[in-house]
C-alpha positions as CSV (number, residue, x, y, z in Angstrom):
1,M,0.1,0.0,0.0
2,Q,2.9,2.4,0.8
3,L,4.8,1.7,-2.4
4,Q,1.4,2.4,-4.4
5,F,0.9,5.5,-2.4
6,F,4.3,6.9,-3.4
7,Q,3.9,5.8,-6.9
8,H,0.7,7.9,-6.8
9,L,2.5,10.7,-5.5
10,K,5.3,10.6,-7.9
11,S,2.7,11.0,-10.7
12,N,1.5,14.3,-9.3
13,I,4.9,15.9,-9.2
14,P,6.3,17.7,-12.3
15,P,9.0,15.6,-13.9
16,H,11.7,18.3,-13.6
17,L,11.6,18.2,-9.7
18,S,13.5,15.5,-7.8
19,F,11.0,13.2,-6.1
20,V,13.2,12.2,-3.2
21,D,14.3,15.9,-2.6
22,E,10.6,16.9,-2.3
23,I,9.7,14.1,0.1
24,A,12.8,14.7,2.3
25,E,12.2,18.5,2.4
26,L,8.4,18.1,3.2
27,L,9.1,15.5,6.0
28,E,12.2,17.2,7.1
29,I,14.4,14.1,7.0
30,S,17.6,13.0,5.0
31,N,17.4,11.7,1.5
32,D,18.5,8.3,2.8
33,S,15.4,8.4,5.0
34,A,13.2,9.4,2.3
35,Y,14.4,6.5,0.0
36,R,13.7,3.9,2.8
37,R,10.1,5.2,3.1
38,I,9.7,5.4,-0.9
39,R,10.9,1.8,-1.1
40,G,8.6,0.6,1.8
41,E,11.5,-0.3,4.2
42,K,10.2,2.1,6.8
43,M,6.6,2.7,7.4
44,L,5.2,6.2,7.3
45,S,3.9,7.7,10.6
46,F,0.4,9.3,10.8
47,E,1.9,12.7,11.0
48,E,4.0,12.0,7.8
49,I,0.7,10.8,6.1
50,K,-0.9,13.9,7.2
51,K,1.9,16.0,5.7
52,L,2.0,14.2,2.5
53,C,-1.7,14.2,2.1
54,G,-2.1,18.0,2.8
55,K,0.7,18.9,0.4
56,Y,-0.2,16.8,-2.6
57,R,-4.2,17.2,-1.8
58,I,-4.8,13.5,-1.4
59,S,-7.7,12.1,0.7
60,V,-7.0,9.3,3.3
61,D,-9.7,7.5,1.5
62,Q,-7.3,7.5,-1.4
63,L,-4.4,6.2,0.6
64,L,-6.3,3.4,2.2
65,N,-8.1,2.7,-1.0
66,L,-11.5,2.6,0.9
67,N,-14.5,2.1,-1.4
68,T,-16.8,4.8,-0.5
69,D,-18.9,7.3,-2.5
70,T,-17.0,10.2,-0.9
71,T,-14.8,12.4,-3.3
72,I,-12.3,14.9,-1.7
73,F,-11.9,18.3,-3.3
74,A,-9.4,20.9,-2.5
75,G,-9.7,24.6,-3.1
76,K,-9.8,28.2,-1.5
77,F,-12.7,30.4,-0.9
78,G,-12.8,34.1,-1.4
79,S,-14.5,35.1,1.9
80,S,-11.5,35.7,4.4
81,P,-10.8,39.5,5.2
82,Q,-7.3,39.1,3.7
83,F,-8.6,37.7,0.3
84,T,-8.0,40.0,-2.6
85,Y,-8.8,39.4,-6.4
86,E,-4.9,39.7,-7.1
87,E,-4.6,36.9,-4.8
88,H,-7.1,34.8,-6.6
89,L,-5.3,35.6,-9.9
90,K,-2.0,34.3,-8.4
91,G,-3.5,31.3,-7.5
92,F,-4.9,30.7,-10.9
93,L,-1.5,31.5,-12.3
94,S,0.1,29.0,-9.9
95,N,-2.4,26.2,-11.1
96,V,-1.5,26.9,-14.7
97,Q,2.1,27.0,-14.1
98,F,1.8,23.5,-12.5
99,L,-0.2,22.2,-15.4
100,H,2.4,23.7,-17.9
101,S,5.3,22.0,-16.1
102,F,4.5,18.5,-17.1
103,E,5.8,17.1,-20.3
104,K,2.7,15.3,-21.5
105,K,-0.2,17.5,-20.9
106,E,-3.7,18.2,-22.3
107,L,-6.7,20.4,-21.1
108,F,-10.4,19.5,-21.8
109,Y,-12.6,22.6,-21.2
110,F,-16.3,22.1,-21.1
111,T,-17.4,25.8,-21.3
112,K,-20.5,27.6,-20.1
113,D,-18.7,30.9,-20.5
114,L,-16.1,31.6,-23.1
115,P,-12.9,29.8,-21.9
116,G,-11.6,32.1,-19.2
117,F,-8.1,32.2,-20.6
118,I,-9.2,33.9,-23.7
119,Y,-10.4,37.0,-21.5
120,F,-6.7,37.6,-20.2
121,M,-5.7,38.3,-23.8
122,F,-7.7,41.4,-24.1
123,P,-7.1,43.7,-21.1
124,G,-10.3,45.8,-21.6
125,I,-12.5,42.8,-21.3
126,S,-10.4,41.2,-18.5
127,A,-10.7,44.5,-16.7
128,F,-14.4,44.5,-16.9
129,K,-14.8,40.8,-16.0
130,N,-12.5,41.2,-12.9
131,F,-14.3,44.5,-11.9
132,A,-17.7,42.9,-12.3
133,W,-16.7,39.9,-10.1
134,M,-15.1,42.0,-7.5
135,K,-18.0,44.4,-7.2
136,T,-21.1,42.3,-7.7
137,L,-20.1,38.8,-6.7
138,L,-17.4,39.3,-4.1
139,N,-17.8,42.8,-2.7
140,L,-14.3,43.3,-2.8
141,G,-12.6,47.1,-2.6
142,T,-14.7,48.7,-5.4
143,G,-16.9,50.8,-3.4
144,V,-20.7,51.1,-3.6
145,N,-20.7,54.1,-6.2
146,A,-17.6,52.7,-8.1
147,K,-18.0,52.6,-11.9
148,F,-16.1,50.8,-14.4
149,T,-13.3,52.4,-16.3
150,Q,-10.4,50.6,-18.4
151,D,-8.1,51.7,-15.4
152,N,-9.8,49.5,-12.8
153,L,-7.2,46.8,-13.3
154,S,-3.6,47.4,-11.9
155,S,-0.7,47.0,-14.1
156,E,0.4,44.0,-12.0
157,M,-3.0,42.2,-12.3
158,V,-2.7,42.8,-16.2
159,G,0.6,41.4,-16.1
160,I,-0.5,38.3,-14.3
161,G,-3.4,37.8,-16.6
162,L,-1.1,37.9,-19.7
163,K,1.3,35.5,-18.1
164,I,-1.7,33.0,-17.6
165,A,-2.9,33.6,-21.2
166,E,0.8,33.0,-22.5
167,L,1.0,29.7,-20.5
168,Y,-2.4,28.7,-21.9
169,T,-1.2,29.0,-25.5
170,E,1.5,26.5,-24.7
171,I,-1.0,23.7,-23.4
172,P,-2.8,21.5,-25.9
173,T,-6.6,22.0,-25.3
174,T,-9.8,20.6,-26.5
175,E,-12.7,23.1,-26.0
176,I,-16.4,22.1,-26.2
177,M,-18.4,25.2,-27.2
178,N,-22.0,26.5,-27.8
179,V,-23.1,29.8,-29.1
180,E,-24.7,30.6,-25.8
181,N,-21.3,30.9,-24.0
182,I,-21.0,34.3,-25.1
183,M,-24.3,35.1,-23.2
184,T,-22.7,35.3,-19.8
185,T,-20.4,38.3,-20.6
186,L,-23.0,40.0,-22.7
187,R,-25.5,39.9,-19.9
188,Q,-23.0,41.1,-17.3
189,L,-22.3,44.1,-19.7
190,E,-26.0,44.7,-20.2
191,Y,-26.5,44.9,-16.4
192,Y,-23.6,47.4,-15.9
193,K,-24.9,49.4,-18.8
194,D,-28.5,49.5,-17.7
195,S,-27.4,50.3,-14.0
196,G,-25.3,53.2,-15.1
197,L,-22.2,51.6,-13.8
198,I,-19.9,52.2,-16.8
199,A,-18.2,55.5,-16.4
200,N,-19.0,56.9,-20.0
201,E,-19.8,55.8,-23.5
202,E,-16.2,55.6,-24.7
203,H,-15.4,52.7,-22.3
204,L,-18.6,50.9,-23.3
205,K,-17.5,51.3,-27.1
206,I,-14.1,49.8,-26.3
207,L,-15.6,46.8,-24.6
208,Y,-17.8,46.0,-27.6
209,R,-15.0,46.5,-29.9
210,Q,-12.6,44.3,-27.9
211,M,-15.6,41.5,-27.9
212,H,-15.4,41.6,-31.6
213,E,-11.6,41.4,-31.7
214,M,-11.6,38.4,-29.2
215,I,-14.0,36.4,-31.3
216,D,-12.0,37.2,-34.4
217,H,-8.9,35.9,-32.5
218,M,-10.8,32.8,-31.4
219,E,-11.9,32.1,-35.0
220,A,-8.1,32.6,-36.2
221,Q,-7.0,30.1,-33.8
222,A,-9.5,27.6,-34.7
223,E,-8.9,27.9,-38.3
224,L,-5.3,27.1,-37.7
225,G,-5.8,24.5,-34.8
226,K,-3.1,26.5,-32.9
227,K,-3.2,28.9,-29.9
228,F,-1.2,32.2,-30.0
229,L,-1.5,35.7,-28.6
230,P,-3.5,38.5,-30.4
231,G,-1.2,40.3,-33.0
232,K,1.3,37.5,-33.0
233,K,1.6,34.4,-35.2
234,P,2.0,30.7,-34.1
235,T,5.5,29.7,-32.9
236,A,7.2,26.4,-32.1
237,K,5.7,26.7,-28.7
238,S,2.0,27.2,-29.9
239,A,-0.1,24.3,-28.7
240,E,-2.7,22.4,-30.5
241,L,-6.4,23.6,-30.1
242,K,-9.2,21.2,-30.9
243,M,-12.5,23.1,-30.9
244,F,-15.9,21.4,-31.0
245,V,-19.4,22.8,-30.9
246,N,-22.3,21.1,-29.2
247,D,-25.7,22.4,-29.7
248,F,-27.4,20.0,-27.4
249,V,-25.9,21.2,-24.1
250,V,-24.0,24.0,-22.4
251,G,-21.1,23.0,-20.4
252,D,-20.3,24.0,-16.6
253,N,-16.8,25.5,-17.0
254,S,-15.3,22.3,-15.7
255,I,-11.8,21.4,-16.7
256,L,-10.0,18.1,-16.9
257,A,-6.3,17.8,-17.3
258,T,-4.3,14.8,-18.3
259,L,-0.8,15.1,-16.9
260,N,1.6,12.3,-18.1
261,D,-0.2,9.2,-16.6
262,S,-2.6,10.9,-14.1
263,K,-5.7,13.0,-14.4
264,V,-7.0,16.1,-12.5
265,C,-10.5,17.7,-12.4
266,F,-11.2,21.3,-11.8
267,I,-14.8,22.0,-10.9
268,N,-16.2,25.5,-11.2
269,H,-18.4,26.8,-8.0
270,N,-19.9,30.1,-7.1
271,I,-18.8,31.3,-10.7
272,V,-15.3,32.6,-9.7
273,H,-13.8,29.8,-7.8
274,F,-12.7,26.2,-8.6
275,L,-12.2,23.0,-6.7
276,M,-9.7,20.4,-7.5
277,T,-9.6,16.6,-7.2
278,N,-7.3,13.9,-8.5
279,D,-9.5,11.1,-7.1
280,K,-9.1,8.3,-9.8
281,R,-12.6,7.3,-9.9
282,F,-14.0,10.7,-10.4
283,C,-11.6,11.8,-12.9
284,E,-12.0,8.5,-15.0
285,Y,-15.8,9.1,-15.0
286,S,-15.4,12.7,-15.9
287,Y,-13.0,11.7,-18.7
288,G,-15.4,9.3,-20.0
289,F,-18.3,11.8,-19.9
290,I,-16.3,14.3,-21.7
291,Q,-15.1,11.9,-24.4
292,N,-18.8,10.9,-25.0
293,I,-19.9,14.7,-25.4
294,I,-16.9,15.0,-28.0
295,K,-18.5,12.2,-30.0
296,K,-21.7,14.0,-30.2
297,S,-20.1,17.3,-31.1
298,M,-18.8,18.9,-34.3
299,L,-15.2,19.6,-34.9
300,I,-14.7,23.1,-36.1
301,S,-10.8,23.7,-35.8
302,V,-8.8,23.2,-39.0
303,V,-11.7,21.5,-40.7
304,G,-15.4,22.4,-41.1
305,E,-14.8,25.9,-42.6
306,R,-18.6,26.6,-43.3
307,E,-19.8,25.4,-39.8
308,R,-16.8,27.3,-38.2
309,T,-17.8,30.5,-40.0
310,R,-21.5,30.1,-39.2
311,F,-20.7,29.5,-35.6
312,F,-18.7,32.6,-35.1
313,N,-21.0,34.7,-37.1
314,L,-23.9,33.8,-34.8
315,I,-21.8,35.1,-32.0
316,R,-21.0,38.4,-33.6
317,E,-24.8,38.6,-34.3
318,R,-25.5,38.2,-30.5
319,I,-22.7,40.9,-29.7
320,E,-24.5,43.4,-32.1
321,A,-27.9,42.5,-30.8
322,Y,-26.8,43.7,-27.4
323,R,-24.6,46.5,-28.6
324,T,-27.7,48.1,-30.5
325,N,-30.2,47.3,-27.6
326,Q,-32.4,44.8,-29.5
327,Y,-32.4,42.3,-26.6
328,K,-35.2,43.0,-24.0
329,T,-34.2,43.1,-20.3
330,L,-36.1,44.1,-17.3
331,S,-34.9,47.7,-17.5
332,K,-36.1,48.0,-21.2
333,I,-39.6,46.4,-20.8
């Protein structure tokens, strides 16, 4: 059991790190003592099990291989007095850096909103999304009478977002989308527009313009089947993008990552936050579910030019309908 436990731990540590050094440092023991535990020559203590499970987010159920219906998730909440949105972004960046560190990696993104990574490529839209989340969802530091401007996002937060976007372009991704994905941001923008929470008309024009630029860029990536930053061209580091359209169901922003020989699931909760699990049964079930959805979806990256053009044109029509106030909302009835 201990040998299997350490084998499982090893699969969750990026290959460029020394497994023995990691274990020795965490348990505050020598490398020789770490080797003895890894080889099963010395039993782990409960205190050591606690440290290892806490560090690598493994439940005791997984360690003991108990057959229960319980799945353990790890994650942070944005409710503490010390929490800031910058801290949230840094945590997001840390997770992406972890995924990026593996030699063999792939993300499967079943989207409800547009893939969150794409917003970071466009600072104006990223600033709006962050402002809306902070003000309306998290009540963080915006003030009751605060209005959105393009300057609401600090240069450091913009930099973190761009770093996340850059790493995203280097991780192979399969994205399952629906025309309705654009509606989340459009409704948020409509709410702020109707509530008078956008500083002036110029800021609103910039947002709609960048929405179109974002869709243009997504279509360009889908056409080439490669990910790259706006204004750039694909490079040797540009990862493969497989984009599917599913008209039957809208996703839930869940993310599944395959990392070498292991899998990790990220489940979206309360819109902004994610919970993570590497529970084998849960991840295998989720992987099978996503593969089934893919079989029922239409591939529009590289191939399917007609369907791809129609898909992105429908999204552009939605943007224009909101920009020109064609959609009825409570404030327009």
